[in-house]
N, C-alpha and C positions, 0 to 999 in steps of 0.2 A: 436935582437929578431926574426924578420921575414926574413930579408935579401932578400926581394922580388924585382925582376926587371921585368918590363913589356915591351913588344914590342907593341907599339901603331902605327897602320897604319891608316892614314887618306888620304883624297884626296890630301893633301898637302905634303905627304911623310911619311916615317917611322922613328921612333926614339925609342931608349931603354931608359926607365926612371925608376929610383929607387922609390920604395914606402917607403918614409921616415917616421920617427915617427910622424912628423907633419901631413902627409897625413893620417896615421892610426888613429890618434886622431880625425881628421876632419871627417873621415868615421864613427867612432863610435858615434860621436855627431850627425851626419846627420841621421844615420839609427838606433840609439838607441840600438845597439848591438855590441858585440865584433867582431873583424874581423875574428877570428878563428871560432866562432860560426856561423857567416854569411855564411862561405864557407863550413861548415860541415853539418848544419842542415836546413839552409834556403837559399839555393843557388838560386840566381837570376842573370840574365845577367846584369841587371842594376848595381849590385854591382861591377862587373868587369869593366864595362864601366865607372862608376863613378870614380873608382880608377885610371883608365887610364887618364881620364880627369883631375882630381885633380893633379896627379903626373906630367902631362905634362905641368902644369902651363900656359896653354893657356889663352889668354885674352877673348876668346869667352865664352859665357854662355854655360851651359851644353847642353841644347836642340839644340842650333845652332851648337855646336861641334858635337853632335850626327849625324846631317845631313851630316857631312863630314867623319864620322867614317866608316872604312872598317873592322878593326879587332883589338882586344886586346888579347895578348897571354902572358902567364907566361913564362919568359925566364929562370929564375934561381931562386932557393931558397937555400940560404945558411944557413937556420935554422938548428941548430944542434939538434940531438935527445937528449932526456933527458937521463942522465946517470943512470944506474941501481945502486941501493944501495946494498952493500953486506949483 
């Protein structure tokens, strides 16, 4: 569906992490909005940082992890465009 991979850079190093369906559902439950809508009409840095935190599966709580965060970037999106109907 989304095929999203994030590059998460913290004081502890850098890693590329996939945004799995489990992470997407957790995001939607946490923020009470769809992932697509959140990034189209209600963009917040917290959304990207939260996805990076959740996808990295760290044992640190979100706020403690934020203290070590340097950057979160989208690395790749393999989402396929919708096919046009004839």
